[in-house]
N, C-alpha and C positions, 0 to 999 in steps of 0.2 A: 384360658387367660392368655393376652398378648405376652409376647416375651419381651423382658426388661431389655432397655438399648444396652450395648455392652460401651463400656467406657473406657477413654485412652490410658487410664490406668490399667485395665485388663489388658490392653496389648502390649502395654510396657511389659507387665509380670508374664506375658506368653513370650516376650521375644528378649528378656533378661536385660532390657534398655531402661532409661529414663524416661518419664511423660516427655520431656520436651526434646528430647533425641526422637523419639515418635513422631512427637508434632512436626519434626523439622523432615523426617523420612516421607511421611505422607503428603507433604508440601514440595517435594524435592529438592530440598535443599541440605547444603552441608553435609551430607553423609554419602558413602558408595554406592555404589549400583547393587551392590550385593546385599547391604543394609537395607536400601530402599526396596528391593523386592521381597525380601524377608519380612520387612514391617507390613507391608501391603497385603500381601498371604495370610499372615497373623489375623490382619482386620479382616480380611473378607471371608474366612472360616468364623471368626467370633461375631460375625454380621454388625461389624463398628462401622459407624455411619457420623461424620461430624455435625455438631449442632450449629447450624449456621448463625443463630441468633447468640448462642451461648458464646462463641468462638469473637463475633463481632462485639460484645460485651466484655469479654476480657481482653481483647488485644486492641481494640477501638479502632478496629476494621472491620470494613464490610465484605472482603472477599470479590470486590467487583471493580472490573479497570474498564473505563470507559473509551470507545474505540470511535472515533469520531472521522466519518469518512467524507471526502470532498464531494462525490458524486456515486451513489449505487447503481444509476443507470452504467456506468463502466463498468463490464464484465472482469476486466483487471483487479479493480477494484473489491468486486464481490469475491472473488477468487481470494485476495486478500485478506478479507473478512473474515471468509471460513477459516483459513490457515492459521490465523490468529486466534480466533474463538477456541480451537481444537487444541492449540499451543497453550494456551491458559488454562484450559480445563486441565488438561496432564499435571500443571502447577496447581492444582485446586483452587483454582481462580474461575470467575465468569466474566465472560464481555458484555457489557451493554452498549449495543450498536446505535449509533445514531447516523442520521444522513443529510448533509448539508445542502444538497441538491445544487451542488454548483454554485451557489450562493455566499460571497464573504459575508453579508451582514447575518446571514443564518447561522455561519460557522461559528460567528463571535456569540451570539444567543447561546446557542447549544453547549459551547464549551464552558459558558459560564454556569450554564443550568447544570452541567456533568460537576463542575466544583461543588455546586449548592448541594447537589445530593450526596457529597461525601464518598464519592468511589476514592479508592485508593490510590490509583494514578489515572492519566490518561493516554493512548496513543492518538496521534495524528496524524494526518497527512494534508497539512495545511493549502490553503487555497490563496490566502493572502499571508505569507510568511512575515511582511514586512508592516503587519498591521500593530497599532500600538498596545494594543491588550496584553499582548502576548508573557512580555516580560511580568507583569504583574500576576498575570496568572499562573504563571510556572514558580512565583514565589510562593503558591498557595497549595501546589500540591504537586507530586512528580509529575511530567511530561516527557514522553518518548516522541519526537517527528521522526516522520518516514519521508524520504524524498528530498524536500528542503531543510535548511538549516533554518533552526530559530532560536533567538534567546533567551539564556536561562534555564533551557531544558535538562532534563535529568539524564537523558541520552539523545542520540538521533542516527538513524539510519539513513546516510546522506546517497543520494544518487550523483555519480559522475556525470552531470548531466553534459557538460564541456566534453568528455570525449563521447558519450552518446550521440550527439547532435552532429560531432565530427565526423564519426563513421559514416552515419548515414547520409550525409551531404558530400564526403568523399565517395562513398559508393555511387552515389549518383551521377556526380562530376565524373568518375572514371568510365562510366558506359557512355557518356556524352551528352549528359542532360545538362540542358543552360536555363531553361524556364521551369522553375519548380515553382506549386503554390503550396502554402503551408496552412493547415487545418490546425488549431490549438483550442483546447478547452479553457483557456484564460481570458477572463473578462478585459475590458477596456480600463476597469476599474484597479486593477491588480496585474498595470504592464511589467513590473520590474520582477517578475519570477526568472530565475538562472537560465533557464532551458530558452525561455524566449527573447531574453537577453541574448544567448550567446548564437541562438539561428542567426540573428541580423547581422552579427560581426564575422562568425563564419562563411555565411552566404557573400558577404564583402568580400571576404580574402580569397574565394573561391571562383569568383566572378562569376555568381549565380545571380539570375534575374527571378528574385522570388517576390510573391504575394501571399500576405497574411489574412487570413479571416478565421473569426470565432466560430467555433461548431461544437454544438453540444454531443452527450455522448451516446443519449438516446437516439437510437436507429432512424425514426422517422426525420428528425431536426436536424441530424447528420446528413442524410441523404439530400434533404431540399438544400444545405448550404453546398455541400458539395456540386449538386445540379448548378447551382448559381455560378461557382467558380469555374466550373469547366467550361461554360458556356461564356461566360465573360473572359477569361484569359486564356484559356485552350495552352493550359501548360503540357509539356511532355511528361510531367512526373508530380505526382501529390505524396508529400509528406506530412503524415498524420501523426499527433504527440499522443495516441492511444491506439490502439487498435480499433476499439470499438467504431470509432471515429471514422477509422479505415472501412469497416464493414459499410458504412453509410456510402463511403467512395464505390465501393465494389455496386451496391444497389444502385446508385446513380448512373454508373457506366451503363449497366444493363437498361436501365430506364433510356438512357440518351443512345443506346444500342452502338456504343463505344466498346472494344475490345481490350481486356488486360493482358499481356500487358501492350499488345500490338497499338492501340491506339493511347494509350496512357498507362505508364507504370505509376505503380501506387505501394507506399511505404508506412509500415507502422512502428509503434514505441515499446510494447511490453510484451510480446509472444504470448498472447494468450491461449491457451490450447485449443481454440477453435479455429486460429490461424492457419495451423497446417491442413485443417479439413477444407478450406476453400480450393475454388478451383480459378486460377492456378493458387497455390499458395502463398500466402503474403509474407514477403519478405519485412522483417522487422528486427528491433533491437530488443534484447530477451537480458532483464534485470537478476536474474536467479529469485523467483519470489519465495522458493523454499528456504535460501539463506536470509532473505528479507524477514519472513515470518520467525524464522529462529532467533535471529538476534534481536528483533524487537522485543519478542516474549521473555529474552533472556534480560534485556535491558531494564524493563519496567518491572519485572518481578524482583531484581535486585533493586531498585529504587525504592517500589514499595516497602519493602522489610527494610528499610531503613539505610541501605546503601547510599554512601555520599561522592562516590568517586564517579566525575560524570564522563562518560564513555561514547567515543564518536566510530562509527562505523560507516566506511566509503566502499558503496557499493558500484563495481566496476560493470559495464556493460561488454556484451558481445553482440555480434552481427549474425542473423541467423538469415541465410539467403534461400528464399525458395524461386517461385515462378514469377513473381508478381512485377518483376523489374528486368526490361528490355533493355539493349544496347541501340542508342539512337546514332543513325548513319551520318 
């Protein structure tokens, strides 16, 4: 005969706690680390597994958190999705991961679909933070934004893009660069993203001659855009708003028989682990992806459990210097 499913009451009896306290401990909420470990050990020994259907019916919650990614062609966003998915699992939640493929119109459709599927909350790295649908959507479910701020969210992990852009451009200027190409994933339909706005203002302040082009995250497409801009403007440096786009510059330079950093310097913007394996290693801006994951999971878990206090985490950047930027004589 199959073994009868252990119940939460049996775990409560084994630990001397109430069923409610056991439920909190299994979800990593409102209990000490010692209590959480004791409850999880007892649950494992008894073979207890939460019944997702019963939990959803009892609580009105699905245990699902929507994770809407701007573009999963971006290797950094892939790493972010993996980290958030694992972090949510430790909170006894699951991530429903969707890809907007860099398209703001698709982002709107997918965000509304997640709402209609009754997820307990949503984490989003918005492509178009100024879009009119966000405030209404945020009224219907808890939303945590990563990167850029959104109106009406339950929480946000905001990048200090002003500081990140300044770090990058000041580094290039200090090494003598004056002609800089900027490759951004931002489309012409969403021109007011903070990083893109600030890069123009900061270039003016520093006296840099910049040319800006839109480049997708995919390697082949980024390589094609990089080839065009290297041939058209012949910059001394290329600053990319994504390490994935910078990899396209490496590929384009190789095809054009240009050396990095001898003929052209290259900078990235998110310090993906692959960036340290390139030859030469990519100089880039590090945003502490592990800290972003912890903050986003903490904020959405609290909001999905009914927390009403809005929290804002500002993520500070650091410059990671490797060998892809040279001094210009």
